[in-house]
C-alpha positions in Angstrom: -5.2 -40.1 0.2 -3.0 -39.5 -3.5 -2.5 -41.8 -5.5 -0.3 -41.4 -8.6 0.6 -43.5 -12.2 3.9 -43.2 -13.5 2.3 -44.3 -17.0 -0.4 -42.8 -16.9 -1.6 -42.7 -20.6 -1.8 -46.5 -20.3 -4.4 -49.0 -21.8 -5.2 -50.0 -18.3 -5.5 -47.5 -16.2 -9.4 -46.9 -16.6 -9.3 -50.6 -15.1 -7.6 -49.2 -11.6 -9.9 -46.4 -12.0 -12.8 -48.5 -11.7 -11.2 -50.5 -9.2 -10.7 -47.2 -6.9 -14.3 -46.1 -7.6 -16.5 -49.4 -6.4 -18.6 -49.1 -4.0 -17.0 -51.8 -2.0 -13.6 -50.4 -2.5 -12.3 -50.6 1.9 -9.9 -48.0 0.6 -11.0 -44.3 -0.5 -8.5 -42.7 -2.5 -9.4 -38.8 -2.7 -6.7 -37.8 -5.6 -5.6 -39.7 -9.0 -2.8 -38.4 -10.4 -1.9 -39.5 -14.3 2.2 -38.5 -15.3 3.1 -39.5 -18.5 5.5 -38.5 -21.2 2.4 -38.3 -23.8 -0.2 -35.6 -23.3 -1.7 -37.1 -26.1 -2.4 -40.5 -24.4 -2.8 -39.3 -21.2 -6.1 -36.7 -23.0 -7.5 -40.0 -24.0 -7.5 -41.8 -20.9 -8.9 -38.6 -19.5 -12.0 -39.1 -21.6 -12.3 -42.8 -20.9 -12.3 -41.7 -17.4 -14.6 -38.7 -18.2 -17.2 -41.1 -19.3 -17.4 -43.7 -16.8 -17.3 -41.5 -13.9 -21.4 -41.1 -13.6 -21.8 -45.2 -13.7 -19.4 -45.1 -10.6 -19.9 -45.0 -6.9 -17.1 -42.9 -5.5 -14.7 -42.2 -8.3 -11.6 -40.2 -7.4 -10.2 -36.3 -8.6 -8.1 -36.7 -11.6 -5.7 -34.7 -12.1 -3.1 -35.2 -15.9 0.0 -33.8 -16.0 3.4 -34.8 -18.2 5.9 -32.7 -14.8 7.2 -35.8 -12.7 7.8 -33.6 -9.9 4.0 -32.5 -9.9 2.5 -36.0 -9.9 5.2 -37.3 -7.0 4.7 -33.9 -4.8 3.1 -35.6 -1.8 2.2 -38.7 -2.8 1.0 -41.7 -0.6 0.7 -44.5 -3.1 2.9 -44.6 -6.3 2.3 -47.1 -9.2 5.3 -47.6 -11.5 3.3 -49.0 -15.4 6.0 -47.9 -17.3 6.9 -49.4 -21.3 10.2 -48.0 -22.3 10.6 -47.6 -26.0 6.3 -48.5 -26.1 5.4 -51.3 -28.1 7.7 -50.8 -30.6 10.1 -51.7 -28.0 8.0 -55.2 -27.1 8.4 -55.8 -31.1 12.3 -55.2 -31.2 12.6 -57.6 -27.8 10.5 -60.7 -29.8 11.3 -60.6 -33.1 15.6 -60.0 -32.4 15.0 -63.3 -30.9 12.8 -65.2 -32.9 14.9 -64.2 -35.7 17.7 -66.0 -33.9 15.6 -69.5 -33.6 15.0 -68.8 -29.6 11.7 -67.3 -28.1 10.4 -64.2 -28.5 8.5 -63.3 -25.2 7.9 -59.9 -23.9 8.8 -61.0 -19.9 10.6 -65.2 -20.4 14.0 -65.2 -22.1 16.1 -62.8 -24.3 13.3 -60.8 -24.5 12.7 -60.1 -21.4 16.7 -59.7 -20.5 16.6 -57.0 -23.7 13.3 -55.3 -21.9 15.4 -55.3 -18.7 18.8 -53.8 -21.0 16.4 -51.3 -21.4 14.1 -49.8 -18.5 16.0 -50.5 -15.3 18.2 -47.3 -15.9 14.5 -45.3 -16.3 13.2 -47.0 -13.4 16.6 -46.2 -11.0 15.9 -42.5 -12.2 12.1 -42.8 -11.1 13.3 -44.3 -7.9 15.1 -41.7 -7.0 12.4 -39.0 -7.8 10.3 -41.0 -5.8 12.8 -40.7 -2.7 13.3 -37.2 -3.7 9.6 -35.8 -3.8 7.3 -38.6 -1.5 9.7 -40.3 0.9 7.2 -41.8 2.2 5.1 -43.5 -0.3 5.0 -47.3 -0.9 5.5 -47.7 -4.3 3.6 -50.8 -5.9 5.9 -51.6 -9.8 3.6 -53.3 -12.8 6.9 -52.8 -14.8 8.1 -55.4 -16.4 10.3 -57.7 -16.0 8.9 -56.8 -12.6 11.5 -58.9 -10.7 14.5 -57.1 -12.1 12.6 -53.6 -12.3 12.3 -53.8 -8.4 15.2 -55.7 -7.9 16.9 -52.3 -9.2 14.6 -50.3 -7.4 15.3 -51.6 -4.0 18.2 -50.1 -4.3 16.8 -46.8 -3.9 13.7 -47.6 -2.3 14.3 -50.3 0.3 11.1 -52.3 1.3 9.0 -49.3 0.1 8.4 -50.7 -3.1 6.7 -54.1 -3.9 6.1 -55.6 -7.4 3.1 -57.2 -8.1 1.7 -59.6 -10.0 -1.9 -61.1 -11.0 -0.9 -65.0 -12.4 -0.1 -66.2 -8.9 -2.6 -65.1 -6.6 -5.1 -66.1 -9.8 -3.7 -69.3 -9.8 -4.1 -69.5 -6.0 -7.9 -68.4 -6.2 -8.9 -70.6 -8.8 -7.7 -73.5 -7.0 -9.4 -73.0 -3.9 -12.6 -72.7 -5.9 -11.9 -76.1 -7.3 -12.0 -77.7 -4.1 -15.1 -75.7 -3.0 -13.2 -73.6 -0.7 -13.1 -69.7 -0.1 -10.2 -68.1 -1.4 -9.7 -66.4 2.2 -10.2 -69.5 4.2 -7.6 -71.4 3.0 -3.4 -71.8 3.8 -0.6 -72.2 1.3 2.6 -72.7 0.0 3.6 -70.7 -3.3 8.1 -69.7 -4.0 9.2 -68.5 -7.3 10.0 -65.3 -9.3 8.3 -63.1 -11.2 6.4 -65.7 -14.7 8.0 -68.3 -12.7 6.3 -70.0 -9.7 4.8 -73.0 -8.0 1.8 -73.8 -5.9 2.9 -76.3 -3.6 0.7 -77.1 -0.9 -2.7 -75.8 -0.7 -4.1 -76.2 3.5 -7.6 -76.6 4.4 -8.2 -76.8 8.2 -4.6 -78.2 8.5 -4.8 -80.8 5.4 -3.0 -80.4 2.2 -5.9 -81.1 -0.6 -3.3 -80.4 -3.4 -3.0 -83.3 -3.9 -6.7 -84.2 -4.4 -7.1 -82.0 -7.0 -4.1 -83.1 -9.0 -6.0 -87.1 -8.7 -8.6 -85.7 -10.5 -9.3 -85.3 -14.1 -12.6 -83.3 -13.1 -11.0 -80.7 -10.9 -7.5 -80.0 -13.3 -10.2 -79.1 -16.4 -11.4 -75.9 -13.9 -7.4 -74.9 -13.8 -5.8 -73.4 -17.2 -2.5 -74.0 -16.3 -2.9 -77.6 -16.3 -4.6 -77.5 -19.3 -1.7 -75.3 -20.7 0.6 -77.8 -19.4 -1.1 -81.3 -19.5 -2.9 -83.0 -16.9 -0.1 -86.1 -16.1 2.9 -82.9 -16.1 1.0 -81.3 -13.2 0.8 -84.8 -11.8 4.6 -85.6 -12.1 5.7 -83.0 -10.3 3.1 -82.6 -7.1 2.5 -78.9 -8.0 0.7 -76.2 -10.1 2.9 -74.1 -11.9 2.3 -70.8 -13.3 1.1 -70.4 -16.4 4.6 -68.6 -17.8 5.9 -71.9 -17.2 4.9 -72.9 -20.2 7.3 -70.9 -22.2 9.8 -73.2 -20.1 7.8 -77.3 -20.0 6.9 -76.6 -23.7 9.6 -74.5 -25.0 9.4 -76.4 -28.8 5.3 -76.2 -29.2 5.4 -72.7 -27.9 8.6 -72.5 -30.6 6.1 -74.0 -33.2 3.2 -71.3 -32.5 5.3 -68.4 -32.2 6.5 -68.7 -35.1 3.3 -70.0 -37.0 3.5 -67.1 -39.4 1.0 -65.6 -36.9 1.6 -61.5 -35.2 4.3 -61.9 -32.0 1.7 -60.5 -28.8 3.8 -56.8 -29.4 2.3 -56.7 -32.8 -0.6 -57.8 -32.0 -0.9 -55.2 -29.6 0.9 -52.7 -31.3 -2.2 -52.4 -34.3 -4.6 -52.8 -31.8 -4.0 -49.9 -29.2 -2.1 -47.3 -32.0 -6.3 -48.1 -33.5 -7.9 -47.3 -30.4 -6.1 -43.9 -28.9 -6.0 -43.0 -32.9 -9.7 -43.7 -32.6 -10.8 -42.2 -29.2 -8.5 -38.8 -30.3 -10.9 -38.5 -32.9 -13.7 -39.4 -31.5 -13.2 -38.5 -27.6 -17.0 -38.8 -27.0 -16.5 -42.5 -27.7 -13.7 -42.8 -26.1 -15.3 -45.2 -23.5 -17.1 -47.4 -26.1 -13.9 -47.6 -28.3 -11.0 -48.5 -24.8 -14.2 -51.3 -24.0 -14.3 -53.4 -27.1 -10.3 -52.9 -27.0 -10.2 -54.3 -23.9 -12.2 -57.7 -24.6 -10.2 -58.3 -27.6 -7.1 -57.7 -25.1 -8.0 -59.9 -23.1 -9.5 -62.8 -24.6 -6.5 -62.9 -27.2 -3.9 -62.9 -23.7 -1.1 -65.4 -23.7 -2.9 -66.9 -27.4 0.3 -68.9 -28.2 -0.3 -71.3 -25.2 -3.4 -72.6 -26.4 -3.9 -74.5 -29.8 -5.7 -73.6 -32.3 -9.5 -74.0 -31.8 -9.1 -72.7 -28.0 -7.6 -69.4 -29.7 -10.9 -67.1 -30.4 -11.5 -67.3 -26.4 -10.8 -68.0 -22.8 -13.4 -69.6 -20.0 -14.8 -67.4 -17.3 -13.0 -69.1 -14.7 -9.8 -68.5 -16.0 -9.4 -64.6 -16.4 -11.1 -65.0 -12.4 -8.3 -63.5 -9.8 -9.1 -60.1 -10.2 -6.8 -58.5 -12.3 -3.5 -56.2 -11.3 -5.7 -53.5 -10.1 -7.3 -55.3 -8.0 -4.1 -56.9 -6.3 -2.9 -53.7 -5.9 -6.1 -51.8 -4.7 -6.0 -55.0 -1.8 -2.3 -54.2 -1.3 -3.0 -50.3 -0.8 -5.4 -51.1 1.3 -3.4 -53.7 3.6 -1.0 -51.1 4.2 -3.5 -47.9 5.0 -6.0 -49.9 6.9 -3.9 -52.9 8.1 -7.3 -54.9 7.4 -4.6 -57.6 7.1 -4.8 -59.7 3.6 -2.3 -62.7 2.5 -0.9 -61.9 -1.0 1.4 -63.0 -3.2 4.2 -60.1 -3.4 7.4 -59.4 -4.8 9.9 -58.9 -2.1 13.6 -59.2 -1.1 14.9 -62.3 -0.7 16.5 -61.2 2.9 12.5 -59.3 3.9 12.2 -62.4 6.7 15.0 -60.2 8.9 18.2 -61.3 10.8 20.1 -63.8 8.6 17.3 -65.9 7.4 16.7 -65.9 3.8 13.1 -66.9 2.2 15.5 -69.5 -0.6 18.9 -70.1 1.0 20.3 -70.8 -2.5 19.6 -67.3 -3.4 21.4 -63.6 -2.0 19.5 -61.5 0.2 18.6 -59.3 -2.2 17.3 -61.0 -5.2 13.6 -60.2 -5.5 11.1 -63.5 -5.2 7.2 -64.3 -5.3 6.1 -65.8 -2.1 2.6 -65.6 0.0 3.0 -62.1 2.6 0.8 -60.5 5.1 0.3 -57.1 4.6 -0.8 -54.9 7.5 -0.6 -51.3 8.2 2.6 -50.3 7.1 4.4 -53.7 6.6 4.9 -56.5 4.3 5.9 -59.7 5.8 6.6 -61.9 3.9 6.2 -65.9 4.7 8.5 -68.8 5.0 8.3 -71.4 2.7 9.4 -74.5 2.5 12.7 -75.7 1.1 13.3 -75.2 -2.3 15.2 -78.1 -3.7 15.9 -80.5 -7.2 14.5 -79.1 -10.5 12.5 -76.7 -9.3 15.3 -74.7 -7.1 17.4 -75.4 -10.6 15.5 -73.4 -12.6 15.0 -70.5 -10.5 18.8 -70.0 -9.2 19.5 -70.0 -13.2 16.8 -67.8 -14.2 17.7 -65.5 -11.2 21.6 -65.6 -12.2 20.8 -64.6 -15.8 19.1 -61.8 -13.8 21.6 -60.4 -11.8 24.1 -60.4 -14.6 21.9 -57.6 -16.5 22.1 -55.3 -13.5 25.8 -55.8 -12.8 26.3 -55.9 -17.0 24.7 -52.1 -16.7 26.0 -51.0 -13.1 29.8 -52.0 -15.0 28.7 -51.0 -18.5 30.0 -54.1 -19.5 28.8 -56.0 -23.1 30.3 -59.2 -22.0 28.6 -59.6 -18.7 25.1 -59.0 -20.8 26.5 -61.4 -23.7 26.9 -64.0 -20.1 23.3 -63.0 -18.9 22.1 -64.0 -22.0 23.8 -67.4 -22.4 23.0 -68.4 -19.2 19.7 -68.3 -19.8 18.1 -71.5 -19.5 15.9 -70.6 -23.1 19.0 -69.4 -24.8 21.2 -73.1 -26.3 23.9 -71.5 -27.7 26.9 -69.1 -26.4 27.6 -67.9 -30.1 23.5 -66.9 -29.8 23.9 -65.3 -26.7 26.7 -62.8 -28.2 24.7 -62.4 -31.2 21.7 -61.2 -29.0 23.7 -58.7 -27.3 25.2 -57.5 -30.7 21.2 -57.7 -32.4 19.6 -55.8 -29.2 22.4 -53.3 -29.1 22.3 -52.2 -32.9 18.6 -51.7 -32.3 18.6 -49.9 -29.1 21.7 -47.4 -29.2 20.7 -46.2 -26.2 21.4 -49.9 -25.0 24.7 -49.7 -26.9 25.9 -46.4 -25.7 25.6 -48.1 -22.1 27.5 -51.6 -22.8 30.7 -51.0 -24.0 
């Protein structure tokens, strides 16, 4: 079996390699092809993998290339993990918004919309290459903002592209464990967009135990999401939100922390990862050691702005459980290839139930949502979800409208539609600020400016 990673020089690729090579991995990948536009980054990652391989049970053969057609030819699975513009582009997304007094975050709010404007055209070209050179492959999308990118790629690849995120399934698994249950033995209801969703039920032996979890301070203390958002708030809404809802529910606190003089996340990663690639290139025999130290710092500082100062120097072990992207992707591949059924939370089309049925009737069929799915051989089957109403429906429909306006803006080359996309987003509080956001992003990103007239 051949797996191709697009963005194969990325920092997290060694984690994918480790997951594929584990003794208990239920799927055998013989060839791992890494494609990247940077030969230098491929060389560094190749050094890390070579040093990891002797300690692993079943490492696949690794090939690196800067030729996309070679990477895709006869691939069974394709991971899309691209970052157009690199960390410098992320800094632009964040700082442009912050200068105008609105949230600067990679995937949430105006930063996420800007990231989509820059990335969608490249994702569509990649989808066309996959359709030409690997038409039978399943594409697993890691590229952010995952919902918008997957919605665009589905136009070319249909149901054979699925997005993954580790935060929803990590949330469900933590909830199951704090009530003393094996996550594989519970049923649950989760619905949302990428980085915007809620765990609404947790069913054990036919009984919803989520109310018991919400009633217990001790159990809620074991949920990072509840600590971030407040025990009283999760009780008030009767659900446990995805951690990224911090930026919506506690927007004032998020802005105070992000604008408190510390580097943005993009600036932090730009310095950290730049140092990693330089140091590992200069000392390739120490590449694994340097990567491992960098990875620890990266994971322990994840979403630092969501935590008070005294909690920013590390995360609880239980908060980082859940497998990470690489484990979620491996579980998905295993189910699709072997028929070993698994229940996962995946990004799929709103029309994936078939017929005239929609997962969320308030949205159109093309909308990509994150919902529980059963993965079987050659199929991803979403579960119907409970009706979505009230404030949850309002937030999802508003944010999805902004995402789809971004896609329309790119389709029609319309700067006015881009303005509407930014103005409609609930984290942008002024139409004039929205207009300036579009102009400033276009000024910083000539490729985007050229597409939006």
